[in-house]
C-alpha positions in Angstrom: 21.1 14.0 0.3 21.5 15.4 3.5 24.3 16.4 3.2 24.0 18.0 -0.4 20.6 19.4 0.1 19.5 22.1 2.7 15.6 21.2 3.8 13.8 19.1 1.9 14.5 16.8 -0.4 10.8 16.5 -2.4 8.7 19.8 -1.7 5.8 16.5 -0.4 7.3 16.2 2.1 7.2 19.1 4.0 2.9 18.4 4.2 3.7 15.0 5.5 6.6 16.4 8.2 4.0 19.3 9.3 0.5 17.0 9.8 3.2 14.2 11.6 4.1 16.9 13.9 0.9 18.5 14.0 -0.7 15.5 15.1 2.2 14.3 17.9 1.3 17.0 19.9 -2.7 17.6 19.3 -2.9 20.1 17.1 -4.5 19.1 13.8 -7.9 19.5 15.4 -10.7 20.2 13.5 -10.5 23.8 15.7 -6.8 24.7 13.7 -4.9 25.7 16.7 -1.9 28.9 16.9 0.5 26.0 16.1 -1.5 24.3 12.4 -2.1 28.0 11.4 1.3 29.9 12.1 2.2 26.8 9.9 0.1 27.4 7.5 1.6 31.1 7.3 5.3 30.2 7.6 3.5 28.3 3.7 1.8 31.4 2.0 -1.9 30.4 3.2 -4.5 29.8 5.8 -5.9 26.7 4.4 -3.6 24.5 5.1 -5.1 23.7 8.1 -8.1 21.5 6.6 -5.9 20.2 3.8 -3.5 18.8 6.1 -6.4 17.0 8.2 -8.0 15.6 5.1 -4.1 14.2 4.0 -3.5 12.9 7.6 -6.9 11.0 7.7 -5.9 9.3 3.3 -2.8 8.7 4.4 -2.9 7.1 7.1 -1.3 3.7 7.2 2.6 6.2 7.0 1.1 9.4 8.2 0.3 7.7 11.7 3.5 5.1 11.6 5.7 8.6 11.8 3.2 10.8 13.9 4.0 8.3 16.9 7.8 8.2 16.0 7.7 12.2 16.4 6.0 11.8 19.5 8.8 9.7 21.0 11.2 11.4 19.7 10.7 14.8 18.5 9.9 16.3 15.0 13.2 15.4 13.1 12.5 14.8 9.4 15.4 11.4 9.3 12.6 9.7 11.5 10.8 9.6 8.7 13.8 8.9 6.1 13.8 5.9 8.0 10.5 5.1 7.9 10.0 5.1 3.9 13.3 3.7 3.7 13.1 0.5 6.0 9.7 0.1 3.7 11.5 0.3 0.7 14.5 -2.0 2.1 11.2 -4.1 2.6 10.6 -3.9 -0.7 12.8 -4.8 -2.2 13.2 -8.5 0.0 9.2 -9.9 -0.8 10.1 -8.4 -4.7 13.1 -11.2 -3.9 10.8 -13.6 -2.0 8.1 -13.7 -4.8 10.3 -13.7 -8.4 11.3 -17.2 -6.0 8.1 -18.6 -6.5 8.9 -19.2 -10.9 12.5 -18.8 -10.4 14.8 -20.4 -9.1 16.8 -17.8 -5.7 19.9 -16.6 -7.4 17.5 -14.7 -10.2 14.9 -13.5 -7.0 18.0 -12.5 -5.8 18.3 -11.0 -8.9 15.2 -9.6 -8.4 15.6 -8.0 -4.9 18.8 -6.6 -6.0 17.7 -5.0 -9.2 14.6 -3.4 -6.8 17.0 -2.6 -4.1 18.9 0.0 -6.8 16.3 1.4 -9.5 17.0 5.0 -8.8 13.4 6.2 -7.7 13.0 3.4 -5.3 16.1 4.3 -3.9 15.1 8.0 -3.7 12.1 8.1 -2.5 13.3 5.8 -0.4 15.3 7.9 1.5 12.8 10.9 1.6 9.9 11.6 3.9 7.4 10.4 1.1 4.2 7.1 1.9 5.7 6.0 -1.9 8.2 3.5 -0.7 5.5 2.6 1.3 2.5 1.7 -1.0 5.2 0.2 -3.1 5.8 -2.9 -0.1 2.5 -3.5 0.1 1.6 -3.9 -3.3 4.5 -7.1 -3.1 2.7 -8.2 -0.7 -0.8 -8.2 -2.9 1.3 -10.3 -5.2 3.2 -12.8 -2.5 0.1 -13.0 -0.8 -1.7 -14.1 -4.5 0.4 -16.3 -5.3 0.9 -18.6 -1.8 -2.5 -18.5 -1.5 -2.5 -21.0 -4.6 -0.7 -23.3 -1.8 -4.2 -23.9 -0.1 -6.4 -25.9 -0.6 -8.1 -25.9 2.5 -10.8 -23.3 3.7 -8.3 -22.1 6.7 -5.4 -21.4 4.3 -7.9 -19.9 1.6 -9.1 -17.9 4.2 -6.7 -16.9 5.3 -5.4 -16.0 2.2 -8.5 -13.2 1.4 -7.6 -11.7 5.3 -3.9 -11.3 4.1 -5.3 -9.0 0.9 -8.5 -7.5 2.4 -5.8 -5.9 5.1 -3.5 -4.8 2.2 -5.7 -3.7 0.3 -7.1 -1.3 3.2 -3.6 -0.1 4.4 -3.3 0.5 0.5 -6.2 2.7 0.7 -5.1 4.6 3.3 -1.3 5.8 0.9 -3.7 6.5 -3.0 -7.1 5.1 -3.1 -6.9 4.5 -6.7 -3.4 2.2 -6.9 -6.0 -0.2 -3.8 -8.9 -0.3 -6.3 -6.5 -1.1 -9.6 -4.7 -4.1 -7.1 -8.0 -5.1 -6.1 -9.3 -4.9 -9.6 -5.5 -7.0 -10.3 -5.4 -10.1 -7.1 -9.1 -11.0 -7.2 -8.8 -13.0 -11.0 -5.5 -14.6 -10.1 -6.8 -15.0 -6.6 -9.5 -16.8 -7.6 -7.8 -18.7 -10.8 -5.1 -20.6 -8.8 -4.7 -23.4 -6.7 -8.1 -25.5 -4.4 -11.6 -25.4 -3.5 -12.4 -22.9 -6.6 -16.3 -22.5 -4.6 -14.3 -20.3 -1.5 -12.6 -18.7 -4.0 -14.9 -17.4 -5.6 -17.0 -16.4 -2.3 -14.2 -15.0 -0.9 -13.6 -12.9 -3.8 -16.8 -11.7 -4.1 -16.8 -10.3 -0.6 -14.2 -8.8 -1.3 -14.9 -6.7 -4.1 -18.2 -5.5 -2.3 -16.4 -4.9 1.3 -13.7 -2.6 -1.0 
Protein backbone atom coordinates (compact mmCIF):
# COMPACT_ATOMS: atom_id res chain seq x y z
CA UNK A 1 0.00 0.00 0.00
CA UNK A 2 2.92 2.37 0.66
CA UNK A 3 4.18 1.71 -2.86
CA UNK A 4 0.87 2.26 -4.61
CA UNK A 5 -0.61 4.97 -2.38
CA UNK A 6 0.93 8.34 -1.61
CA UNK A 7 0.07 9.13 2.02
CA UNK A 8 -2.52 7.35 4.15
CA UNK A 9 -4.64 4.62 2.61
CA UNK A 10 -7.69 5.20 4.82
CA UNK A 11 -8.56 8.79 5.91
CA UNK A 12 -9.09 7.82 9.59
CA UNK A 13 -5.41 6.93 9.81
CA UNK A 14 -4.55 10.59 9.79
CA UNK A 15 -6.47 11.19 13.01
CA UNK A 16 -4.51 8.50 14.89
CA UNK A 17 -1.24 9.78 13.47
CA UNK A 18 -2.15 13.33 14.48
CA UNK A 19 -3.08 12.50 18.09
CA UNK A 20 -0.03 10.28 18.60
CA UNK A 21 2.23 12.98 17.14
CA UNK A 22 0.70 15.70 19.33
CA UNK A 23 0.73 13.42 22.37
CA UNK A 24 4.40 12.53 21.91
CA UNK A 25 5.38 16.22 22.00
CA UNK A 26 2.97 17.29 24.75
CA UNK A 27 0.87 19.40 22.37
CA UNK A 28 -2.40 17.60 23.08
CA UNK A 29 -3.21 19.53 26.27
CA UNK A 30 -6.35 21.23 27.49
CA UNK A 31 -5.35 24.44 25.73
CA UNK A 32 -4.83 24.07 21.97
CA UNK A 33 -1.18 24.63 21.14
CA UNK A 34 0.15 26.22 17.99
CA UNK A 35 0.98 22.81 16.46
CA UNK A 36 -2.50 21.51 17.24
CA UNK A 37 -4.09 24.54 15.62
CA UNK A 38 -1.80 24.24 12.59
CA UNK A 39 -2.85 20.62 12.15
CA UNK A 40 -6.51 21.60 12.50
CA UNK A 41 -6.20 24.32 9.89
CA UNK A 42 -4.41 21.91 7.56
CA UNK A 43 -7.34 19.50 7.93
CA UNK A 44 -9.83 22.27 7.19
CA UNK A 45 -11.43 22.82 10.61
CA UNK A 46 -10.71 24.62 13.87
CA UNK A 47 -12.59 22.09 15.98
CA UNK A 48 -10.28 19.12 15.66
CA UNK A 49 -8.15 19.86 18.75
CA UNK A 50 -10.95 19.03 21.17
CA UNK A 51 -12.05 16.08 19.07
CA UNK A 52 -8.50 14.70 19.00
CA UNK A 53 -8.25 14.83 22.79
CA UNK A 54 -11.46 12.83 23.08
CA UNK A 55 -10.28 10.34 20.48
CA UNK A 56 -6.97 9.92 22.29
CA UNK A 57 -8.75 9.19 25.58
CA UNK A 58 -11.22 6.73 24.04
CA UNK A 59 -8.58 4.72 22.12
CA UNK A 60 -5.82 4.53 24.72
CA UNK A 61 -5.02 0.86 24.10
CA UNK A 62 -3.86 1.79 20.59
CA UNK A 63 -2.96 5.45 21.04
CA UNK A 64 -0.62 5.05 24.02
CA UNK A 65 1.74 2.52 22.39
CA UNK A 66 1.69 4.52 19.15
CA UNK A 67 2.48 7.70 21.06
CA UNK A 68 5.38 5.95 22.80
CA UNK A 69 6.76 4.81 19.44
CA UNK A 70 6.44 8.32 18.03
CA UNK A 71 8.18 9.72 21.11
CA UNK A 72 11.10 7.32 20.65
CA UNK A 73 11.43 7.26 16.87
CA UNK A 74 9.47 10.22 15.50
CA UNK A 75 6.01 10.54 13.88
CA UNK A 76 6.34 7.99 11.09
CA UNK A 77 3.20 6.26 9.76
CA UNK A 78 5.11 3.02 9.29
CA UNK A 79 5.30 2.65 13.10
CA UNK A 80 1.51 2.61 13.29
CA UNK A 81 1.45 0.06 10.49
CA UNK A 82 3.94 -2.13 12.34
CA UNK A 83 1.85 -1.89 15.51
CA UNK A 84 -1.34 -2.86 13.66
CA UNK A 85 0.48 -5.63 11.79
CA UNK A 86 1.80 -7.13 15.02
CA UNK A 87 -1.70 -7.11 16.53
CA UNK A 88 -3.15 -8.75 13.41
CA UNK A 89 -0.50 -11.46 13.38
CA UNK A 90 -1.01 -12.28 17.05
CA UNK A 91 -4.80 -12.27 16.53
CA UNK A 92 -4.38 -14.97 13.89
CA UNK A 93 -2.15 -17.01 16.20
CA UNK A 94 -4.56 -16.72 19.12
CA UNK A 95 -7.45 -17.72 16.86
CA UNK A 96 -5.52 -20.88 16.00
CA UNK A 97 -4.92 -21.52 19.69
CA UNK A 98 -8.61 -21.08 20.44
CA UNK A 99 -9.59 -23.49 17.68
CA UNK A 100 -7.22 -26.12 19.11
CA UNK A 101 -9.31 -26.15 22.27
CA UNK A 102 -12.07 -27.82 20.28
CA UNK A 103 -10.42 -29.30 17.17
CA UNK A 104 -7.32 -31.24 16.29
CA UNK A 105 -4.11 -29.29 15.75
CA UNK A 106 -4.19 -29.25 11.90
CA UNK A 107 -7.67 -27.69 11.99
CA UNK A 108 -6.51 -25.15 14.56
CA UNK A 109 -3.61 -24.16 12.33
CA UNK A 110 -6.06 -23.92 9.44
CA UNK A 111 -8.31 -21.60 11.43
CA UNK A 112 -5.38 -19.31 12.21
CA UNK A 113 -4.32 -19.37 8.56
CA UNK A 114 -7.81 -18.43 7.38
CA UNK A 115 -7.82 -15.42 9.71
CA UNK A 116 -4.31 -14.43 8.60
CA UNK A 117 -5.35 -14.45 4.94
CA UNK A 118 -8.75 -12.76 5.21
CA UNK A 119 -8.67 -9.66 2.97
CA UNK A 120 -10.14 -7.46 5.69
CA UNK A 121 -7.60 -8.76 8.20
CA UNK A 122 -4.74 -8.12 5.79
CA UNK A 123 -6.00 -4.62 5.01
CA UNK A 124 -6.69 -3.46 8.56
CA UNK A 125 -3.46 -5.01 9.82
CA UNK A 126 -1.43 -2.95 7.35
CA UNK A 127 -2.76 0.53 8.16
CA UNK A 128 -2.44 2.71 11.26
CA UNK A 129 -5.86 1.86 12.72
CA UNK A 130 -7.14 0.16 15.88
CA UNK A 131 -9.21 -2.59 14.23
CA UNK A 132 -6.60 -5.37 14.37
CA UNK A 133 -6.02 -4.65 18.06
CA UNK A 134 -9.75 -5.04 18.71
CA UNK A 135 -9.71 -8.42 16.94
CA UNK A 136 -6.69 -9.46 19.01
CA UNK A 137 -8.42 -8.66 22.29
CA UNK A 138 -11.66 -10.38 21.23
CA UNK A 139 -9.73 -13.55 20.38
CA UNK A 140 -8.02 -13.21 23.75
CA UNK A 141 -11.40 -13.13 25.50
CA UNK A 142 -12.32 -16.39 23.77
CA UNK A 143 -9.07 -18.06 24.84
CA UNK A 144 -9.37 -16.94 28.47
CA UNK A 145 -12.96 -18.19 28.74
CA UNK A 146 -12.04 -21.47 27.07
CA UNK A 147 -9.00 -22.09 29.28
CA UNK A 148 -10.93 -21.18 32.42
CA UNK A 149 -12.82 -24.47 32.24
CA UNK A 150 -9.61 -26.25 33.26
CA UNK A 151 -9.43 -24.39 36.56
CA UNK A 152 -11.24 -26.01 39.47
CA UNK A 153 -9.31 -24.27 42.25
CA UNK A 154 -10.18 -20.80 43.48
CA UNK A 155 -6.89 -19.25 42.37
CA UNK A 156 -7.35 -20.34 38.76
CA UNK A 157 -10.93 -19.06 38.61
CA UNK A 158 -9.93 -15.71 40.11
CA UNK A 159 -7.02 -15.41 37.70
CA UNK A 160 -9.31 -16.10 34.74
CA UNK A 161 -11.84 -13.51 35.88
CA UNK A 162 -9.02 -11.01 36.37
CA UNK A 163 -7.85 -11.71 32.81
CA UNK A 164 -11.36 -11.10 31.50
CA UNK A 165 -11.54 -7.85 33.44
CA UNK A 166 -8.25 -6.61 32.01
CA UNK A 167 -9.29 -7.53 28.46
CA UNK A 168 -12.63 -5.77 28.95
CA UNK A 169 -10.89 -2.56 30.05
CA UNK A 170 -8.46 -2.71 27.12
CA UNK A 171 -11.39 -3.25 24.75
CA UNK A 172 -13.35 -0.41 26.36
CA UNK A 173 -10.35 1.82 25.64
CA UNK A 174 -10.71 0.95 21.95
CA UNK A 175 -14.43 0.63 21.22
CA UNK A 176 -16.85 0.65 24.12
CA UNK A 177 -19.83 -1.02 22.45
CA UNK A 178 -17.62 -3.94 21.36
CA UNK A 179 -16.31 -4.33 24.91
CA UNK A 180 -19.85 -4.41 26.34
CA UNK A 181 -20.95 -7.01 23.80
CA UNK A 182 -17.85 -9.14 24.49
CA UNK A 183 -18.52 -9.07 28.24
CA UNK A 184 -22.20 -9.83 27.68
CA UNK A 185 -21.28 -12.93 25.66
CA UNK A 186 -18.32 -14.09 27.78
CA UNK A 187 -19.85 -13.94 31.25
CA UNK A 188 -22.56 -16.63 30.81
CA UNK A 189 -20.04 -19.03 29.27
CA UNK A 190 -17.53 -18.32 32.04
CA UNK A 191 -20.20 -19.17 34.63
CA UNK A 192 -21.31 -22.41 32.95
CA UNK A 193 -17.97 -24.03 32.09
CA UNK A 194 -15.78 -25.80 34.63
CA UNK A 195 -16.22 -26.36 38.34
CA UNK A 196 -16.45 -24.08 41.39
CA UNK A 197 -19.74 -22.66 40.15
CA UNK A 198 -20.44 -20.44 43.17
CA UNK A 199 -17.13 -18.61 42.84
CA UNK A 200 -17.65 -18.28 39.09
CA UNK A 201 -21.05 -16.65 39.67
CA UNK A 202 -19.54 -14.23 42.18
CA UNK A 203 -16.66 -13.37 39.84
CA UNK A 204 -19.05 -12.91 36.92
CA UNK A 205 -21.27 -10.63 38.99
CA UNK A 206 -18.22 -8.59 39.92
CA UNK A 207 -17.16 -8.31 36.28
CA UNK A 208 -20.61 -7.12 35.22
CA UNK A 209 -20.84 -4.68 38.12
CA UNK A 210 -17.41 -3.18 37.51
CA UNK A 211 -18.03 -3.18 33.75
